[in-house]
C-alpha positions in Angstrom: 64.5 311.7 37.5 66.5 309.8 40.2 67.7 306.6 40.3 66.9 304.2 42.8 68.6 301.4 44.2 66.6 297.9 45.0 68.6 294.9 46.3 68.7 292.0 44.1 66.6 290.2 46.0 63.8 292.3 46.5 64.0 293.1 42.6 63.6 288.8 42.5 60.7 289.1 45.0 59.0 291.5 42.5 60.1 289.7 39.0 58.4 286.3 40.6 55.6 288.0 41.9 54.6 289.8 37.9 55.4 285.9 36.6 52.8 284.9 38.4 50.4 287.1 38.1 51.1 287.4 34.5 51.1 283.8 33.0 51.6 281.3 36.0 48.1 281.9 37.5 46.7 281.9 34.3 48.0 279.0 32.9 46.7 276.8 36.3 43.8 278.3 36.0 43.1 277.3 32.6 44.7 274.1 33.5 42.3 274.0 36.3 39.6 274.7 33.7 40.8 271.6 31.7 40.7 269.2 34.2 37.2 270.3 36.0 35.8 270.3 32.0 37.0 266.9 31.5 36.0 265.7 35.5 32.3 266.8 34.2 32.5 264.8 31.1 33.2 261.7 32.7 31.0 262.0 35.3 27.7 262.5 33.1 25.6 264.4 35.2 21.8 264.6 34.3 22.6 268.7 35.3 25.7 269.6 34.8 26.6 272.5 37.1 25.8 275.9 34.7 28.2 278.8 34.3 27.1 280.7 37.0 28.0 278.0 39.3 31.7 277.7 37.9 32.6 281.4 38.7 34.5 282.2 41.4 32.8 284.1 44.4 33.9 287.3 43.6 32.5 287.6 39.9 29.1 285.8 41.2 29.3 288.6 44.4 29.5 290.9 41.6 27.0 289.4 39.3 24.2 289.7 42.6 25.1 293.3 43.1 24.6 294.4 39.8 20.9 293.1 40.3 18.5 296.0 40.4 16.5 295.4 43.0 20.1 295.1 45.7 20.9 298.8 43.9 17.4 300.0 45.3 17.8 298.7 48.4 21.6 300.1 48.9 20.1 304.0 48.3 17.6 303.3 50.8 20.0 301.6 53.3 22.0 304.6 52.7 19.0 307.4 53.8 17.8 304.9 56.7 21.1 304.5 58.4 22.8 308.1 57.0 25.8 306.7 55.8 27.5 306.9 51.9 26.8 305.0 49.2 30.2 303.9 49.1 30.0 302.5 52.9 26.3 300.8 52.5 27.4 299.2 49.6 30.8 297.9 50.8 28.4 296.5 53.3 26.3 294.7 50.2 29.1 293.6 49.1 30.5 291.7 52.4 27.4 290.4 52.4 27.2 288.6 48.8 31.2 287.8 49.3 29.7 285.7 52.7 26.7 284.2 50.9 28.3 283.3 47.4 29.9 279.6 46.9 32.8 279.0 45.4 32.5 275.3 43.6 35.6 273.7 42.5 33.8 271.1 40.2 36.5 268.5 40.0 37.3 268.6 43.8 33.5 267.9 44.5 33.2 265.2 42.5 36.1 263.7 43.0 35.8 263.7 46.8 32.0 263.4 46.8 32.2 259.6 45.1 35.5 259.0 46.5 37.1 259.6 50.2 33.3 260.9 51.3 31.1 258.1 50.3 33.6 255.7 51.6 34.2 257.5 54.7 30.2 257.4 55.5 29.9 253.6 54.2 31.7 252.3 57.1 29.5 254.2 59.3 26.3 253.4 57.8 24.4 251.2 55.3 23.6 254.0 53.1 20.8 253.6 50.7 19.0 255.8 48.5 15.6 255.3 46.5 13.4 257.4 44.4 10.2 257.8 43.4 10.1 258.3 40.1 13.6 258.7 38.2 12.5 259.3 35.2 10.6 262.7 36.0 14.0 263.5 38.3 16.0 263.2 34.7 13.6 265.0 33.2 13.2 267.8 35.5 17.2 268.3 36.3 17.1 268.6 32.2 14.3 271.0 32.2 13.6 273.5 35.3 15.5 274.3 38.0 15.9 271.5 40.6 15.4 272.4 44.2 16.1 269.9 46.6 13.2 270.3 50.4 14.6 268.5 53.0 14.1 267.2 56.1 16.9 268.2 58.5 17.5 264.5 61.2 21.3 265.6 61.2 24.5 267.4 60.1 25.0 264.5 57.9 22.1 265.5 55.8 23.8 267.5 53.5 26.3 264.8 53.2 24.5 261.6 52.6 22.3 263.7 50.2 25.4 264.9 48.5 26.7 261.5 47.9 23.1 260.2 47.1 22.6 262.5 44.4 26.1 263.1 42.9 25.2 260.8 39.7 22.4 263.7 38.9 23.7 267.0 40.2 25.9 268.7 41.8 23.7 269.8 44.5 24.5 273.9 46.5 22.8 273.7 49.5 22.3 276.5 52.1 24.2 276.5 54.9 23.8 277.7 58.5 26.9 280.3 60.5 27.6 277.5 62.4 30.2 276.3 59.8 31.7 280.0 58.8 35.1 278.9 60.8 38.4 277.6 58.9 39.1 274.9 57.3 35.1 274.1 57.7 34.2 277.4 55.5 36.5 277.5 52.4 35.8 273.6 51.9 32.4 274.1 52.9 32.4 276.9 50.1 34.3 274.7 47.1 31.7 271.7 47.9 29.1 274.8 46.4 27.7 275.7 50.4 25.8 279.1 50.4 26.0 280.7 54.1 22.9 281.8 55.6 22.0 284.1 58.6 19.2 282.7 60.2 16.9 285.6 61.2 18.9 288.2 60.6 16.5 291.6 60.4 18.9 293.1 58.0 16.6 294.6 54.9 19.9 294.8 53.1 20.8 291.6 54.0 17.9 290.2 52.8 17.9 292.3 49.5 21.1 290.1 48.5 20.3 287.0 49.8 17.0 287.6 47.4 19.0 288.5 44.4 22.0 285.1 44.8 18.6 283.0 45.0 17.2 284.8 41.9 20.6 284.8 40.1 21.4 280.7 40.9 17.3 279.8 39.9 18.1 281.6 36.7 21.1 280.0 36.3 19.5 276.9 37.0 21.4 275.7 39.6 20.6 272.7 41.5 19.4 274.3 45.4 18.7 272.5 48.3 17.9 273.7 51.7 16.1 272.4 54.9 13.0 273.4 55.3 12.5 272.8 59.0 15.2 275.3 59.1 17.3 273.6 62.2 17.8 270.0 63.3 14.5 268.3 64.7 14.8 268.0 68.5 12.7 265.3 69.1 12.5 263.5 66.0 9.2 264.7 64.1 8.8 266.6 61.7 9.4 270.3 62.5 7.0 273.6 61.5 8.3 274.6 58.0 10.4 277.7 57.6 9.2 280.1 54.7 11.9 283.0 54.2 14.3 280.9 51.6 11.5 279.1 50.3 9.6 282.5 49.4 12.7 283.5 47.5 12.6 280.8 45.4 9.3 281.5 44.7 9.4 284.9 44.1 12.5 284.2 41.5 9.8 282.3 39.3 9.3 285.4 37.3 12.9 286.0 37.2 13.4 282.9 35.3 12.2 283.4 32.3 10.7 280.6 31.0 12.3 278.4 33.2 10.2 276.4 35.7 11.0 275.0 39.3 11.0 272.2 40.2 10.6 271.3 43.6 12.2 267.5 45.0 11.4 266.4 48.2 13.8 264.6 50.1 13.3 262.6 53.1 16.0 261.0 55.5 16.2 258.9 58.2 18.5 257.3 60.0 18.7 254.2 62.6 21.4 256.2 64.4 21.2 259.7 64.4 25.4 261.1 65.8 23.9 263.8 67.5 21.3 262.4 69.1 22.6 262.6 72.8 23.7 266.0 72.4 20.1 267.3 72.0 18.6 265.0 74.3 21.5 266.8 76.6 20.2 270.2 75.5 16.4 269.3 75.6 16.2 268.2 79.0 18.3 271.2 80.3 16.6 274.0 77.9 19.2 275.2 76.4 19.8 276.2 72.8 22.5 274.6 70.6 25.2 277.5 70.7 28.8 277.0 68.8 30.7 276.0 72.0 28.6 273.6 72.9 28.1 271.5 69.9 31.6 271.5 69.0 32.1 270.6 72.3 29.4 267.4 72.1 31.0 266.6 69.2 34.6 266.2 70.3 33.3 264.1 73.2 31.4 262.1 70.4 34.2 261.5 68.1 36.7 260.7 71.7 34.4 258.0 72.4 34.0 256.4 69.0 37.9 256.3 69.1 38.3 254.6 72.3 35.4 252.2 70.9 37.5 251.3 68.0 40.6 250.8 70.2 38.9 248.5 72.6 37.3 246.5 69.2 33.8 247.1 70.5 32.5 249.9 67.5 29.7 248.8 65.3 28.4 250.5 62.4 25.4 252.9 63.3 23.0 250.3 60.7 20.6 252.1 58.2 21.0 256.1 56.6 18.1 256.0 53.9 17.2 258.9 51.6 13.9 259.2 49.5 13.9 261.4 46.5 10.1 262.1 46.2 8.2 262.7 42.7 9.6 266.5 42.0 6.3 269.1 41.7 6.2 271.9 38.8 5.9 275.2 40.6 4.2 276.9 37.6 1.4 273.8 37.2 1.3 274.0 40.9 0.7 277.6 41.1 -1.9 277.1 38.5 -3.9 274.4 39.5 -4.3 276.0 42.7 -5.8 280.0 40.9 -2.1 281.2 42.8 -0.7 284.2 40.1 2.5 282.6 38.8 4.0 286.5 38.6 4.3 288.6 41.5 1.1 289.2 43.7 1.0 291.6 46.7 2.0 290.3 50.1 -1.1 288.4 51.1 -1.6 286.2 48.1 2.7 285.9 48.2 2.0 284.6 51.8 -0.9 282.3 50.7 0.7 280.7 48.7 4.5 279.9 50.1 2.4 278.8 53.3 0.3 276.4 50.9 3.4 275.6 48.9 5.2 274.5 52.3 3.0 272.7 53.6 2.3 270.5 50.5 6.2 270.0 50.2 5.8 269.1 54.1 3.2 266.3 53.4 5.2 264.8 50.4 8.2 264.6 52.8 6.4 262.7 55.3 4.5 260.6 53.0 7.6 259.5 51.4 10.0 259.2 55.1 11.7 255.8 54.9 10.8 253.4 57.8 14.3 252.1 59.3 14.6 248.8 62.0 15.2 250.7 64.8 12.7 253.8 64.5 10.2 250.5 63.9 11.1 248.8 66.8 11.1 251.9 68.9 7.5 252.8 67.8 6.4 248.8 68.6 8.3 249.0 71.6 6.9 252.7 72.8 3.1 251.1 72.6 3.9 248.1 74.7 2.6 247.1 77.9 4.7 248.8 81.0 6.5 245.5 81.8 7.7 245.2 78.1 7.3 242.7 75.4 8.6 238.9 74.1 11.1 238.9 71.3 7.8 236.6 69.4 5.4 239.3 70.1 7.2 242.6 69.4 8.4 240.5 66.0 4.8 240.4 65.2 4.2 243.6 65.6 6.5 245.1 63.6 6.0 243.0 60.5 2.2 244.0 61.5 3.7 247.3 61.2 5.4 247.0 57.7 2.0 245.3 56.4 -0.8 248.3 57.4 2.1 250.5 56.2 2.8 248.9 52.5 -1.0 248.4 52.4 -1.4 252.7 52.8 1.2 253.9 50.9 1.0 251.7 48.4 4.6 250.0 48.3 7.1 248.5 51.0 10.1 250.5 52.9 11.9 246.9 53.7 11.5 244.1 51.1 9.3 241.0 52.3 12.5 238.9 52.6 14.7 241.4 54.3 11.8 242.0 56.9 12.6 239.8 59.9 16.5 240.0 59.5 15.4 244.0 59.4 13.7 243.8 62.6 16.4 241.9 64.5 18.8 244.5 63.9 16.6 247.0 64.9 16.2 244.9 68.7 20.0 244.2 68.7 21.2 248.4 67.9 18.3 249.0 70.6 20.2 246.6 72.7 23.2 247.4 71.8 22.9 250.8 72.9 21.4 249.9 76.0 18.3 251.9 75.1 16.0 248.5 76.4 17.3 245.0 77.9 16.4 241.7 78.1 14.8 240.8 81.3 12.4 237.7 82.0 12.3 236.8 78.2 11.0 240.3 77.5 12.3 243.3 76.1 11.8 246.4 78.3 12.8 250.4 78.2 15.0 251.3 80.4 13.7 254.4 82.1 16.6 256.4 81.8 16.7 256.6 78.1 13.8 256.5 76.7 14.2 259.6 75.4 16.0 258.2 72.8 13.5 255.1 72.2 10.8 258.2 72.2 13.2 259.8 69.4 13.4 257.1 66.7 9.7 256.4 67.4 9.0 259.8 66.5 10.9 259.8 63.3 7.8 257.5 61.7 5.3 258.9 64.2 3.3 260.4 61.2 2.7 257.3 59.6 1.5 255.4 62.3 -1.0 258.4 63.2 -2.3 256.0 66.3 -4.0 253.8 63.6 -1.6 251.4 64.5 -2.9 248.8 67.2 -0.9 248.3 70.5 0.7 244.9 70.2 -0.6 242.3 71.7 1.5 241.2 75.4 3.1 238.0 74.8 
């Protein structure tokens, strides 16, 4: 055996690497685990994150790949493509690593309840409302919660996460637009999973379905946007069935654990992306990553300029209304659908019916905020516009009719007149409407913005609201 001379610098580096791998890394991991446990204990969540949610990304991917259906999909894909099983398995592992989050529970709670909440409070007056908070706590404790949300803004998940941080750490499904550094590792640390929308790869879909089954079986609180994409015109869109089907098919894999769908409706007095959405809509362009980021940069530059000139104003209200949870097992049994596996036709029928029911619940719970309220009133007014008194009277009448129809009031009676005044002021500030001859008139060049906000509550009015009297 011939001795090998190694420079002492190289030897020191090797020794330091071994020390870190064998001792320091383990100590740091244990310290992080202790800190996370202490943070979770103090947080007193209604649904603490299960062990699967706190697994590392590689460990979670390994569990997903161990699913029998994934192994079958690997064999099938290898035969169809002519590649070796090792190459196909490596592809499946890449998919699993891409989908799997790497939640840092301590960072999540400290950031969401701290800097993120403070940041949002400077932009919006955020309010969260529960239709039945006791039932929600019960569902979080005994079932796998799945929050199903409408998609009004890219801030939806951020606003929902801060609003629900007293109850659960929500793992949200995020599109490919966020897959770049440094946003990707941050989203993963916040518990986010990445989804390739419209992927036709059967292997990818098998891995995604296995990840949803594993998370559902473990009781992970999940969230996804049932519309699948941002609403370009403000209206509720058609539901996308992909993620919903994966969750429904996971019920039989969840053992005795039920799945509780929680409809969540979010609405805003101002959506930060509204100008970009209207710009793309009028030109018939799709929202590519480059266009979205160029618009985002322009928006934040504009807001910075307003701050420097001391002309910046908050965006108004952002409200999240959390509906009563829906037990999937009870929902299926009440409608005669099989709880377990079924043929393709029955599966499609039950998922379609469930999607339509959840969309109705989201629509029924949609918050009525000052700007959408005033926008809806002005849109139904005469071409010459409405006087201030007529606009106020019509807005208050809409609130009364909606309160009688739904059995609860979006805006308390004591706050109604200030809320209407706020809606008028915000529309004037954004130059969507103008005062002319003592009347509020719509600026035709910006009518699409008024239509956008009026559309957010159009399904509640449903053409039953009489036109306001000219005044």
